[in-house]
N, C-alpha and C positions, 0 to 999 in steps of 0.2 A: 669790771667793765661788762657794759651792755652790748650785745651785738645783735642788729635785726637780721631776720632770717625771713625767707620766704615760705609760706604754709606750704605743705604737701598737698597739691590738688589733682595730682596725676594720679589715674589708677593703675592697677598692676597691668604690666604689659606682658603679652605672649611672646616668649622667645624662641621656643620650639615645641615640635610634636613628634614623637616617636610611636609607631604603629608596629604591633606584633599580632599574631594569630589569636591570642587571647587576652590582649589588653592595648590600650592607648594610653601613652603618658604625655601629658601636656604640661610643660615648663613655663614658669613666670620668673620676672625679674625680682618679685619680692613675694614675701609670704602672704598667703591669702587667709582672711579671717572665715570668708564663706564662699562656697562655689555651689550654684544650683544649675543642674542640667535638666533640660526638658525636651521634649520633641517639638521640632519646629512647627507641625500640624497640631494643633490644641487637641488634647485627649482628655479622658475622664482622670478624676483623682487617683484612682488604683494605678493607672498606667503610668501618671507623672510619678507617683512614689516608688513604682518598681523601677523606673528610669535612675531617679536619685539615689535609690539604694545600690545600684551598681558602680557608683563612685565613691572615691576615697581621697582625701588630702593628706599628702606625704611630704617627706623632707621639709618638715616646718613648715607647710603651707606652700613651698615653692613648687611643688608638683601636683597635679590632678591625675589620679589613677582613674580610668574607665575600663571596666571589665566587661568583656563580651559575655552577656546573658541572653536568656529568651526575651529580655524586655529591649534590649540593645543590639542593633545589628548595623550593617552599612547605613548610613545615611546622613542627613544634616540635622542638627542638633542646636538649641539656643542655650548658651553658657552665660549666666549672670554670676559676677564676682564682686567682692568687696575686699579692700585691704583692710590694715590694722585701724587705719583712721576714718574708715568709713567712705572712701573713694569708690564709687560702683562703675561697673562697666559691664556691656552686653556685647556678646561676639557670636557668630555663627561658626560652628565647627562642621567640618565636612569629614565624618568618621569613617574609616575604612580599617578592616580587620583583613590584613593580606592572608591568603591561602598558602598553608606550608607546602613547599614543594617536596616531591617524592626524595630528591636527593638532598634535601637539606638535613643539616644536622639535627637531629631530635635532643631537646634538651631534657633535663631530668626534671621532674615535677617536684618542687620542695613540698616538704612535710611538716607536719607539727612538731614543734620544739619545746623543751622545758626552759624557760627563763633562767640564766645564770648556771645552767647543767649542775644543779645541786646533787651531791651524793648522799646527803641526809636530810631530814625535814624536821624541824621542831614540832613538838606535839601540839602546840597551839600556834603554828606557823602558817605560812601562806604559801602557796604555789602559783606559779602562771604558766599556763599552756598558752603558746603563741602559734597563731595559724598564718599560713602563707598568703591568704587572701581573707578579706571580711566574710563572716559567717553569719547565718541566722538559725536561731534555735526553733526547734518545733514546738508549738504550745502544748502543754500538757505532759510532755515528755522530760524526765531527768536526763541532764547531760551526760551522766555516767554513774558508776558506782564506786564506792570507797569499801575496802575490805581491810579488816585487822587482823594480822596473824592468821590468815588464811581461815579464820573461823568465823567471825562476825561480819556480814556485809549489809549494806544499805545504799539506796539510791540517794544522790547527791540532792539535797535541798535547796531550791531557789526562792529568795536571794540570800538566805542564811548561809549556806556552805559555798555555793557558786554563783557567780555573776559575770555578764558578759560586758566588756570594756565599751567605754562610749564610741570608740572607733571600729568596734565589732571584730577586732584582730586578737584578743586575748580573753581567755576564760580565766577569771581568779578564783581560786578555789581556798577557801579557809578551812585550815585543819583544826580539830579540837578531839584529840583522841586519846584512849586509855591503852593502846596498844602496846604490849610489851617488848616486840621486837620489831615490827615494820608494818608499813602500810601498803596498799597496792590500790591505784585509781585506774579504772579502765573507763576511757571516754567511748560514747554511744555515737557510732557512725550513722545512725538512722534519727538521732536528735540534734546533731550538729552538721549543717549542710553548708557547703560552700557556696557562694551567691552565684559563681559561674558553673557550679555542677562538678569541679574536679576532685578527685580524691584527697583528702586531709591526711592519709596515713594513719589512721586511729586504730589499726588492728591490734597493736602490742600496748600491754599495760604498763604502767610506770609503777615501779616497786623501790620504796626508799627505806632504809632503817631509821626508826624514830629515835630522837636525841632529846635529852632535858636541858640543853643549853641553847638559849635563844641567839640566833647570829645577827638578828635585827634589833633596831631600839625604837623608842617612843617619844614624842614631843606632845606634851599635854600641859593644860594649866587653866586657871579661870579667866573669864572674859568680863571686862568692867567698861561698859559702854552705853550711851543712850542712844545710838543708831538703831533704827527698827530694821533696816534691811541692808545686807552687806554679804560679800564673798570674802572668805578667808582662804587665802592662796598659800601654799607650801611651795618655795622655791628651791632650787639646788644651787650648787655654786656658781654655775652658768647663767643664773635667773631663769632656768626653764621650770615650767610647771610640772610640778609632781602630784599633788593633790589639791583639791578644792572643797571647801564646806560652805553651805549657802546658810547664813544666819543662824549658826550655833548659839545657843543660849545658854548663860552660866559658866559654860567650860567648852573647851575643844579638846580633840584628840586625833593625832595622827599615828597610826600604827604601822608595823611592818616595814620600817625605814632602813634603808642600806646605812651603814656606817659613814659618816661624811659631815659636811657642812651644810647648813640650811639657813634660809630666811623666811620671815613671816611678811605677807603682803596683804592689805585689805583694800578692795575696791567697795566704796561706798555709794549704794545706792539712795542718792539724795533725794529724789523726786519719788521713791517708792513704786516705781512700776514694774519691778520685779527683776531688774537688770541694770548693770552698770553701764553708763554711756560714755563712750570714749570722744575723742575730739571730733569736731564737726567741721568738714572741709569747706563750709560754705560760711564757717565763722558766726553762725548766727545763734549757736548755743555752746557754752562753756562746757568743757570735760567735767564729769563729777568727780570727786575728791579720790585721791589715793593716798593711803597712809602705808609706808615702808616702816617695818619695826626696825630700829638701828642695830639691833645686836645680832651677831651671827651665832646661830646655835648649832653645837656640836652634838652628833648623835654616835655612840658608842654601843657596841653589841651587849646585849642584855641589860641595857641601862634605860631608864625612864627620865628623861629631861622635863623638868617642870619650869614653866615660864608664864608669868602673869601678863596678861596682854590688855592695855588700856587705850582707848582712842575715842 
């Protein structure tokens, strides 16, 4: 049975705004794909970049968080948004960061945490440090040091050993150690800076015993395709994006996966412009092809699942 539906031509709608002394949270009725904040009065490129760097999409795109930084203060700003199908909207925001009162309850500042709260670390594993706010790395400085058995120490090399996540709220550290007992990682508070200047709580080092059993798994395999440009995505059971590879050739590999069920999806860049085009709200251009691998892939600890991908 075929059913006629109306195409979604309505842009995301702002449903609320919450102001606090250190941040403003803007809520929307649907998830945003992009959100660009700019001063209402045109500024130079550096000023525009500093304003945009103080924003973060959260809650699967339903919330835009605007942090108070030297680049953002009380005033009016222009917000440009686009939803998942490309509906665009422009809005003017009147941003106010309320001054905390002397009698107001002072909230504790959240610090840096270790994802999953591991008690051990696999000698070729991965650790994820999560920050309470987006951070920036100081150019030319190592984000921290790794010490093995209190004997051997070296700065974390980037990007081989450490890399910042795209949303700037996680530092991913890849471990490859010959330590016999334990490793210790100490992040450098002078090399990792919160965008709003708050403390990240990096004074204490993380010390973990080293184990030889890998608690994670791997999905890998050969790729057979004539497509020249595509994005290979790994999705979890809820079809949420876990990882993405751009045009891997010959083979693909997803490491350090938590045990569970996963799917593979391919976004095909048919016109070769470097990115996949979704649906056009004006119905002038068709969406580019999507290939969903039909098999559900199961990942188990210490296992490497091999699956050939053809499309």
